[in-house]
Every structure is written in C-alpha cells, then in structure tokens.
N, CA and C of each residue as an Amber inpcrd file, in Angstrom:
protein
   141
  39.4960000 -28.6850000 -54.6660000  38.2730000 -27.7590000 -53.9230000
  39.1400000 -26.3630000 -53.6900000  40.9210000 -26.1800000 -53.3670000
  41.1860000 -24.6790000 -53.4340000  40.8770000 -24.1860000 -54.8410000
  40.4840000 -24.7470000 -56.0580000  40.4140000 -23.8860000 -56.6270000
  38.9090000 -23.3510000 -56.6950000  37.9340000 -24.1750000 -56.5050000
  36.6180000 -23.3830000 -56.4760000  36.6150000 -22.3250000 -55.3500000
  37.3890000 -22.3840000 -54.0560000  37.4580000 -21.4810000 -53.0010000
  38.3530000 -20.1550000 -54.1600000  39.2580000 -20.1280000 -54.6460000
  39.1650000 -19.3310000 -55.4730000  38.5430000 -18.6100000 -56.3540000
  38.3560000 -19.3500000 -56.9950000  37.1540000 -18.7170000 -58.0880000
  35.9650000 -18.1300000 -57.2330000  35.6060000 -18.9890000 -56.4610000
  34.5380000 -18.3390000 -55.4200000  34.6590000 -17.2110000 -54.6730000
  35.8820000 -16.6360000 -54.2690000  36.3490000 -15.6100000 -53.8120000
  36.5990000 -14.2530000 -55.2440000  37.0040000 -14.7640000 -56.1490000
  37.3210000 -13.8980000 -57.0020000  36.0550000 -13.4900000 -57.6900000
  35.2510000 -14.0860000 -57.6520000  33.8740000 -13.5470000 -58.3890000
  33.1460000 -12.9720000 -57.1760000  33.1100000 -13.2740000 -55.6550000
  32.4520000 -11.9370000 -54.7820000  33.4970000 -10.7760000 -54.5150000
  34.8010000 -10.6830000 -55.0830000  35.6460000  -9.6050000 -55.1120000
  34.9530000  -8.6800000 -56.3610000  34.4860000  -9.5590000 -57.2550000
  34.0410000  -8.4040000 -58.4450000  32.7090000  -7.7630000 -58.0510000
  32.1840000  -8.5200000 -57.4060000  31.0480000  -8.3770000 -56.8230000
  30.7100000  -6.9910000 -55.9850000  31.6240000  -7.1990000 -55.3070000
  32.0430000  -5.8430000 -54.2110000  32.2060000  -4.8320000 -54.8720000
  33.5460000  -4.6970000 -55.7400000  33.7340000  -3.7470000 -56.3240000
  32.3720000  -3.3680000 -57.2670000  32.2500000  -4.3070000 -58.0550000
  30.9410000  -3.3610000 -58.7760000  29.7830000  -2.5660000 -58.2530000
  29.8040000  -3.0690000 -57.1680000  28.3960000  -2.1400000 -56.1280000
  29.1120000  -1.2050000 -55.7600000  30.3380000  -1.0520000 -55.5090000
  31.1820000  -0.0030000 -54.7420000  31.6020000   1.1770000 -55.8220000
  31.9560000   0.3340000 -57.4820000  31.9010000   1.2370000 -58.3990000
  30.4290000   1.9030000 -58.5960000  29.7840000   1.1950000 -58.4910000
  28.2660000   1.6970000 -59.0950000  27.6270000   2.6470000 -57.9420000
  27.6620000   2.2780000 -56.7030000  27.5870000   3.4570000 -55.9110000
  28.3990000   4.8790000 -55.7900000  29.4190000   4.7930000 -56.1850000
  30.3870000   5.9660000 -56.4760000  29.5930000   6.4790000 -57.5470000
  29.2800000   6.2970000 -58.2450000  28.8450000   6.7230000 -60.0520000
  27.5440000   7.4290000 -59.3260000  26.3670000   6.5760000 -58.9840000
  25.2380000   7.1380000 -58.5400000  25.3980000   8.6070000 -57.7180000
  26.1370000   8.1400000 -56.2300000  26.4060000   9.3570000 -55.2940000
  27.0960000  10.5670000 -56.0370000  28.0070000  10.2420000 -57.0290000
  28.7270000  11.6280000 -57.9050000  27.2650000  12.2880000 -58.6460000
  26.6880000  11.4920000 -59.2310000  25.9190000  11.9340000 -60.1030000
  24.7190000  12.4940000 -59.8410000  24.1450000  12.3070000 -58.6550000
  23.1120000  12.5940000 -57.8590000  22.4770000  13.7810000 -57.9860000
  22.9790000  15.0260000 -57.6730000  22.7490000  16.0740000 -57.6600000
  22.4190000  16.5330000 -59.0670000  23.6380000  16.4430000 -60.1680000
  22.9650000  16.4940000 -61.8750000  21.7850000  15.7290000 -62.2520000
  21.0530000  14.6410000 -61.5680000  19.7800000  14.0190000 -62.0980000
  18.9780000  14.4100000 -61.3550000  18.9480000  14.8470000 -59.8490000
  18.0470000  15.8840000 -59.2010000  17.8350000  17.1440000 -60.1820000
  18.8890000  17.8610000 -60.6540000  18.8090000  19.1040000 -61.2360000
  17.7540000  19.0630000 -62.9170000  18.2670000  17.9870000 -63.4280000
  17.8680000  17.9040000 -64.5020000  16.6300000  17.0110000 -64.8450000
  15.9060000  16.5980000 -63.7040000  14.5200000  16.1100000 -63.6570000
  13.4320000  16.7260000 -62.8720000  14.3010000  17.7960000 -62.4470000
  13.5060000  18.8070000 -61.2950000  12.8220000  18.5600000 -60.3990000
  13.0880000  17.6010000 -59.7580000  12.6180000  17.4960000 -58.4870000
  13.9840000  17.9310000 -57.3020000  12.7580000  17.6370000 -55.9760000
  13.7960000  17.7100000 -54.9250000  14.3450000  16.6490000 -54.3370000
  15.5870000  17.0840000 -53.2120000  15.8830000  15.8680000 -52.7240000
  14.9610000  15.2870000 -51.6680000  13.9100000  16.0920000 -51.0950000
  12.8580000  14.9950000 -50.6640000  12.1570000  14.1270000 -51.2540000
  11.4890000  14.6550000 -52.6220000  11.1270000  13.8100000 -53.6790000
  12.3440000  12.2970000 -53.8810000  13.6720000  12.4370000 -54.2930000
  14.3300000  11.5090000 -54.3160000  14.6900000  10.4520000 -53.2070000
  14.1900000  10.6350000 -51.6410000  14.9520000  10.1770000 -50.9140000
  13.2750000   9.6250000 -50.3970000  12.5140000  10.1260000 -50.5800000
  10.9760000   9.2820000 -50.2650000  10.6700000   9.2750000 -49.0530000
  10.9240000  10.5760000 -48.4940000  10.9500000  10.4110000 -46.8810000
   9.7950000  11.9350000 -46.8130000
C-alpha cells in the first residue's frame, strides 16, 4: 500500500511541475506570440 501511495504522489508531483513549467513558458512568450501573429491583447484574452 505504501508503494502505491508513493507512486501516486510522485505522479501527482510530476503533473504539478509540468503544469507550472508550461504556465511559465506560455506567460513569458505571450508577448512575442501576440506580436508575431499581429493580434491585440484584447483579442487574445477574449474579452
């Protein structure tokens, strides 16, 4: 049982790390993407 719990927590931690990494990449490159595609921030956020 403890082995399954450790494996589950490891998989969960990897998922959280991947989500944070993805968020960091998108946030830092959003300005470049907006400029490259020639859209306004208003169009990107859909408001």
